[in-house]
C-alpha positions in Angstrom: -83.8 -313.4 129.3 -83.6 -315.0 132.7 -82.0 -312.5 135.1 -80.2 -313.3 138.3 -81.4 -311.7 141.5 -77.9 -310.7 142.7 -74.8 -309.3 141.0 -71.2 -308.4 141.6 -70.5 -304.7 142.1 -67.9 -302.3 143.5 -69.1 -300.1 146.3 -67.5 -297.1 148.1 -67.2 -298.5 151.6 -66.4 -295.0 153.0 -64.9 -291.8 151.6 -61.2 -292.1 151.0 -58.5 -293.3 148.7 -58.7 -296.1 146.1 -58.6 -298.8 148.8 -62.1 -298.0 149.9 -63.5 -299.5 146.7 -64.7 -302.9 147.8 -66.2 -305.9 145.8 -69.8 -306.7 147.0 -72.8 -308.8 146.1 -75.9 -306.7 145.7 -79.4 -307.0 144.3 -79.9 -306.6 140.6 -81.8 -303.3 140.0 -85.2 -303.3 138.3 -85.9 -300.7 135.6 -88.6 -298.2 136.3 -90.8 -296.3 133.8 -88.8 -295.1 130.9 -85.7 -297.0 132.0 -83.7 -299.9 130.6 -81.6 -302.5 132.5 -78.2 -303.0 130.9 -76.1 -306.2 131.2 -72.8 -304.5 131.6 -69.8 -305.8 129.8 -67.4 -302.8 130.1 -67.6 -299.7 132.4 -65.7 -296.5 131.8 -63.6 -295.0 134.6 -63.7 -291.2 135.0 -62.4 -288.5 137.3 -65.9 -287.8 138.7 -65.8 -291.5 140.0 -62.6 -290.7 141.9 -64.2 -287.5 143.3 -67.3 -289.4 144.4 -65.0 -292.0 146.1 -63.2 -289.3 147.9 -66.5 -287.8 149.2 -66.3 -284.7 147.0 -69.0 -285.5 144.4 -72.2 -286.9 145.9 -74.6 -288.7 143.5 -78.1 -287.2 143.0 -80.7 -288.5 145.5 -82.3 -290.8 143.0 -79.1 -292.3 141.7 -77.3 -295.5 142.7 -74.6 -295.0 145.3 -72.3 -297.3 143.3 -69.7 -295.4 141.2 -69.7 -295.5 137.4 -71.1 -293.0 134.9 -70.9 -294.9 131.6 -71.0 -298.4 130.4 -71.6 -300.6 127.4 -73.4 -303.9 127.1 -76.7 -305.4 126.1 -80.3 -304.5 127.0 -81.4 -307.0 129.6 -84.9 -305.7 130.4 -87.2 -302.9 129.6 -89.1 -300.8 132.1 -92.7 -299.6 131.4 -93.2 -297.1 128.6 -89.9 -297.8 126.8 -89.9 -297.6 123.0 -87.0 -297.9 120.6 -85.0 -300.6 122.3 -85.3 -304.4 122.4 -83.8 -306.9 124.8 -80.5 -308.0 123.4 -79.6 -304.7 121.7 -76.0 -303.6 122.1 -75.9 -300.1 123.7 -73.6 -297.7 125.4 -75.1 -295.3 127.9 -74.6 -292.3 130.2 -75.5 -293.4 133.7 -76.7 -291.6 136.8 -74.4 -294.0 138.7 -74.0 -297.7 139.3 -71.8 -298.6 136.3 -69.2 -300.6 138.4 -71.6 -303.6 138.4 -72.9 -306.5 136.3 -76.2 -304.7 135.7 -77.3 -301.1 135.8 -80.4 -299.1 135.1 -80.5 -295.8 133.2 -83.1 -293.7 131.3 -83.7 -295.3 127.9 -83.2 -291.9 126.3 -79.6 -291.7 127.6 -78.5 -294.8 125.8 -77.1 -294.8 122.3 -76.5 -297.7 119.9 -73.0 -299.1 119.7 -71.6 -297.6 116.5 -71.2 -299.9 113.5 -67.9 -301.9 113.5 -67.1 -300.8 117.1 -66.7 -303.4 119.9 -68.2 -303.0 123.3 -64.8 -302.2 124.9 -64.4 -299.1 122.8 -68.1 -298.2 123.1 -67.8 -298.0 126.9 -65.5 -295.0 126.4 -67.9 -292.9 124.4 -70.8 -291.6 126.6 -69.2 -289.5 129.3 -66.7 -287.8 127.0 -69.0 -287.3 124.1 -71.8 -286.0 126.2 -69.4 -283.6 128.0 -67.6 -282.4 124.9 -70.6 -281.9 122.7 -72.7 -280.2 125.3 -70.0 -277.8 126.4 -67.9 -277.2 123.3 -70.8 -277.0 120.8 -74.1 -276.5 122.6 -72.8 -274.2 125.3 -69.6 -272.9 123.8 -70.9 -272.5 120.2 -67.7 -273.6 118.5 -67.8 -273.0 114.7 -65.6 -274.1 111.8 -62.6 -271.9 111.4 -62.5 -270.7 115.0 -59.4 -271.2 117.2 -60.2 -273.8 120.0 -57.9 -274.5 123.0 -58.6 -277.6 125.1 -56.5 -278.1 128.2 -55.6 -281.7 129.2 -55.5 -282.8 125.6 -54.4 -286.4 126.4 -57.3 -287.1 128.8 -60.4 -288.8 127.7 -62.2 -285.5 127.4 -59.2 -283.9 125.6 -58.7 -286.7 123.0 -62.4 -286.6 122.2 -62.5 -282.8 122.0 -59.5 -282.6 119.6 -61.1 -285.1 117.2 -64.6 -283.7 117.1 -63.5 -280.1 116.9 -61.0 -280.9 114.2 -63.5 -283.0 112.2 -65.9 -280.1 112.3 -63.4 -277.6 111.0 -62.0 -275.8 114.0 -58.3 -274.9 114.4 -57.4 -277.0 117.5 -54.7 -276.2 120.1 -54.1 -278.1 123.3 -51.9 -278.4 126.4 -50.4 -281.6 127.8 -47.6 -282.4 130.3 -45.1 -284.4 128.3 -43.6 -284.8 124.8 -45.3 -288.2 124.5 -48.7 -286.7 125.3 -48.2 -283.8 123.0 -47.2 -286.2 120.1 -50.5 -288.2 120.6 -52.5 -285.0 120.6 -51.0 -283.8 117.3 -51.5 -287.2 115.8 -55.2 -286.9 116.7 -55.4 -283.6 114.8 -54.3 -280.8 117.0 -52.5 -278.1 115.1 -50.2 -277.4 118.0 -49.8 -279.3 121.3 -48.2 -277.2 124.0 -46.1 -278.8 126.7 -47.3 -276.7 129.6 -44.1 -277.6 131.6 -41.9 -275.9 129.0 -44.0 -273.4 127.1 -46.5 -270.6 127.8 -49.9 -271.3 126.2 -50.9 -267.7 126.7 -48.0 -266.4 124.6 -48.5 -269.0 121.9 -52.3 -268.5 121.5 -52.0 -264.7 121.6 -49.5 -265.0 118.7 -52.4 -266.7 116.8 -54.8 -263.9 117.6 -56.2 -265.5 120.7 -58.6 -268.4 121.3 -62.2 -268.0 120.3 -63.1 -270.8 122.7 -61.3 -272.5 125.6 -62.4 -275.7 127.3 -60.8 -276.0 130.8 -60.8 -278.6 133.5 -57.8 -277.2 135.4 -59.1 -274.0 137.1 -56.9 -272.4 139.7 -54.3 -270.0 138.3 -55.4 -271.1 134.8 -58.5 -269.0 135.0 -56.8 -265.5 134.7 -54.4 -267.0 132.1 -57.3 -268.3 130.1 -58.9 -264.8 130.2 -55.7 -263.3 128.8 -55.6 -266.0 126.1 -59.1 -265.4 124.8 -59.6 -263.3 121.7 -62.1 -260.4 121.9 -65.6 -261.9 122.2 -64.1 -265.2 123.2 -65.7 -267.8 125.4 -64.3 -269.8 128.3 -66.2 -273.0 129.3 -65.2 -274.5 132.7 -66.0 -278.1 133.4 -63.8 -279.0 136.4 -61.3 -277.6 138.9 -58.3 -279.9 139.3 -56.3 -277.0 140.7 -59.1 -275.5 142.7 -62.2 -273.3 142.1 -61.1 -270.1 143.8 -58.9 -267.4 142.2 -58.7 -263.6 142.0 -59.7 -262.2 138.6 -59.9 -258.7 137.2 -63.3 -258.6 135.5 -62.6 -255.3 133.7 -61.0 -257.2 130.8 -64.1 -259.5 130.7 -66.2 -256.3 130.2 -64.0 -254.4 127.8 -63.3 -257.4 125.5 -66.8 -258.8 125.7 -65.7 -262.2 127.0 -68.1 -264.9 128.2 -67.3 -267.2 131.1 -69.6 -270.2 131.6 -69.5 -273.8 132.6 -71.4 -276.8 133.6 -71.4 -280.2 135.3 -73.1 -283.1 133.5 -74.4 -285.4 136.3 -76.9 -283.0 138.0 -78.6 -282.0 134.8 -82.2 -283.2 134.2 -83.1 -286.4 132.4 -84.6 -284.3 129.7 -81.4 -282.2 129.2 -79.4 -285.3 128.9 -81.9 -286.8 126.4 -81.5 -283.7 124.3 -77.7 -284.1 124.3 -78.1 -287.8 123.3 -80.2 -286.8 120.3 -77.6 -284.3 119.2 -74.9 -287.0 119.5 -76.9 -289.3 117.3 -77.2 -286.6 114.7 -73.8 -285.0 114.7 -71.3 -287.3 116.4 -72.3 -290.9 115.7 -71.8 -290.3 111.9 -68.3 -289.1 112.6 -67.6 -292.3 114.6 -69.0 -294.6 111.9 -67.1 -292.6 109.3 -63.8 -293.3 111.0 -63.2 -289.6 112.0 -63.5 -290.2 115.8 -62.2 -293.1 117.7 -61.7 -293.6 121.4 -58.1 -293.5 122.6 -57.6 -296.4 125.0 -55.1 -296.3 127.8 -55.7 -299.4 129.9 -58.2 -302.0 131.2 -58.6 -303.6 134.5 -60.9 -306.4 135.8 -63.9 -305.2 137.8 -62.4 -306.3 141.1 -59.3 -304.2 140.4 -61.2 -301.0 140.3 -58.9 -299.5 142.9 -55.9 -300.0 140.5 -57.9 -298.2 137.8 -58.5 -295.3 140.2 -54.8 -295.2 141.0 -54.0 -295.0 137.3 -56.4 -292.2 136.6 -55.2 -290.2 139.6 -51.6 -290.6 138.6 -52.3 -288.5 135.5 -50.0 -290.8 133.6 -52.8 -292.1 131.4 -53.4 -291.2 127.8 -57.0 -291.6 126.8 -59.6 -293.8 128.5 -59.5 -296.4 131.3 -62.1 -299.2 131.4 -63.2 -302.0 133.7 -63.9 -305.4 132.2 -67.1 -306.6 133.9 -67.8 -309.8 132.0 
């Protein structure tokens, strides 16, 4: 494959609002040892991209400064010591950064094959949400069949993915969302009960069910003490973001007396090896669900690459249901 030397990309010209996302022409990256170069067709848009744009989520030192943590496309070149991939293979991949561009490099072990009968547009929606949900709900949170699982933000990309995987693997799924329309979508995806947090108290509803065995939360703020009240004895809370802030007062006596576990993680700073292990678990446990029709990305909207600012406005409006993608080629 003959590769160009330059490519279109979107850079963050300075920390700020969506308008700081600027189209630029930059050099095509070269894959290093263990890396592949992907010809990007679609790039996923995620809240961490908006945080990076605002100056609140710096990329790791070795990562591209360009935004974009997931993409789909075709393998364009192989770095040294790469096995298992060929030029031309269709892939979707978790990225250290750089997805808002025509080409991107990523460790070969962080890429996954595009599932059978899925197009590249949908495949671009899989990596960030599947890596996040599987590593936090199952690897870290230990969710088991028959347990009560509560995921906040059920209509988000993370939420719609968590509802489907947890339901497919036998958990009783509850979720929160901010409108009747969003709640309807969540229940259609398999949630036993979607709670409109503007009208109902999730603590009261879950306590009536005996409490939640596991909660996945991205809200933080005053949700933290409410989540602790919602947990069943020996329950687990996994925190993955703080849309309402990371600081709150909490009485830890109930954590001790009811043997609760509070944990959490962020995905991007984890080691390449840790992400490779998550990818292998996804191949084993989640890709069969996708190819069996039990998990499908919920698509909200798409924007051309040069309208990345509009995509960021959409995700920050919280009006979206499911995933937002950029069409790169």
